[in-house]
N, C-alpha and C positions, 0 to 999 in steps of 0.2 A: 098408301102410305106415303112417299117421294112429294108427292102434292099435297097432301096434308101439311108436310113439315112447309114445304115454301111458302104457304097461303099461313102458315103459323109467324111465322119467319117476315112474314113482305105486312101483319098486323102488329105487331111489336116490335119491327125494325127501328117508329117514326120514335117510340117511346122511350128507347132502349140512349137513341141518339140525343135524346134530350135531359135524357138523369144525368150526367155530369154534367151541366152546363150552369153555373151559378145564376141564379134571374136576374132577373136586369132592374140596375136599381131607377127608377121612377121619380121626379120632381115631386115638387108638392104640388098640391091637387091648387089649378087658378084659384079657388078662394084663398087659397094660401098664405098667395103670394106673395098680395100686398103689406101685409105686418113685415112678413118677411123680410125682402125688397124696401122697408123701413127702417128695421133694423141696421141693416147692414150702414146701410146711407149715415148715416147715420155713424154708429159705425169706422166710420170713413175719416172723421172730425174727431176720433177722441185722442187713439197714439201712431205711432210709425207701423207696430205687427198688427195692432186690428183695423190701419186700414189697406196694407197688406191682404190681411184673413177676407178684407170685406171685398175690395173686388177680385180678387182669385171667387169669390162665391158667386159674385154677381154675373161673369165672364162664364160663372161653371149654369147656371142657370138659359143663358140658352136665350135661343128666341122665342119660348114662351115666355123669360122674363121683358122682355124689348119694353111692352106700353105699360110694366111700373118703371120700368125703369126712367122712361120715357116723362111719367108723370112726375118725379122729381128731377127732372130739369130745368134750371134758373132757382138752384137752392144757392145764394151768396154765398154760405159758410165758409171759411178758411181751412184747408185740410189739414191734416195732421202731420204732411209730408206733403211736400212737390214732386212726389214719384211716382208711379207707377213703373213697376217692370212687368212684362210681359216673359215669361218663358215659352220660345216656340218649339213647338212640335218639328221632332223635326225631322231636317230635310229648311228649317226654316231659323230664319233670324233672329234672335231674342230683339224685344220692341223695349223704348223706356220714351212716357211720355212725360211731361213736365208740365203740368197741374197745379195749378191757385186753389180754385174752389171745388166746389162739391161737384155742380153744374161744372166744372171742363172735368174735370175726374171721368165724370157718368157721361161725358161724349165719347171719351177713353174707350167704355165700356160697349155702349152701343159701334164703336167704327170695329174692335174685336169682332162682335158678335154679326153683327150685319155687314162686314164691309165698307160700309158707307160709310161718309162724315158730310155732315152736312152745315159747317163751316169751315174755319184751322183748328187746330187740339194748339195751341202757340201757351195757353193757360194765361193770355195778355187783355185779352175781349172787354171791350165795355162794353156796362148794362145793358147801351142799345141794340151791338153786334147776341149778347147774348138774349134778348126779346125773342132778335129776329130769328137767330137759331132753334129758341123753342117751338117757336112758329114752326119750321119749315119739318123739324121732326116731329110734329104733332100730326102733322098732317099726312107724312108717311103713316105713321102707327096710323090715323087712320084708313085711310087706305087700306093698308096690309093687314088691319086687328078692325077691320070693322063692328065687329061682336066685341069687342073693349073698347069699345071709343071715347063709351067717357072715361074709363079711366087715365088713357093717350091723351083726353083732355083737360086733367088734371094741374097737370102741369101751366097753362094759361091763367089755374090758380096764383100761384108764389107771384108775391111779391115784389122779387125784383123782376119780374116780368109785366106786368101789366103798368105800369112807367116808364112802358119804352118810352114817347114823343117829350118828355122833361127828360130828359140825359143829363144830367150839369153836365157831365165829363165831356159831350158830341158839347153840347153851351159855350163851356168853352175852350174846346179847340177852336168852333164856329166865328167865336166874338173877332173884331176886326182887332187889334194889337193899341195897349194903350198913346195913347199921345205922349208926348215928353213937356 
């Protein structure tokens, strides 16, 4: 009789241990992430409250959202507010980024999610620097997420990225000073 109880307990124990555990909330399926990320990126341009919530949600997507975030790099729209606060986990300090444009804010998201930066996070990048930054992130994305290479490469279609060689700000900086 004692052996039966041991066998019953051995069979029931794993189920009893998981009965009180709340289910793990999975992120949206990959096919749903494109529209979700597009909406969140757009929300960063509306107002300060929407921007803060959108950046928090973009970071919350974790590594699964990286290709979709990268696909929006090169977006030259101005952010609603030039500040992003990332509240640190216990034992980690809060971080503040000061991006001016959507592209710069998305770079902050990628820095937080991947731990990597593919360029300066100053928010004062020239269009040519943004274009170079986009190409670096697309390369990273295609290598790390080969099944989502097409998603990664959408960033190269952004208009502010394609005209990299004809950057008027760079031309102005490189032109000789006007003669008197």
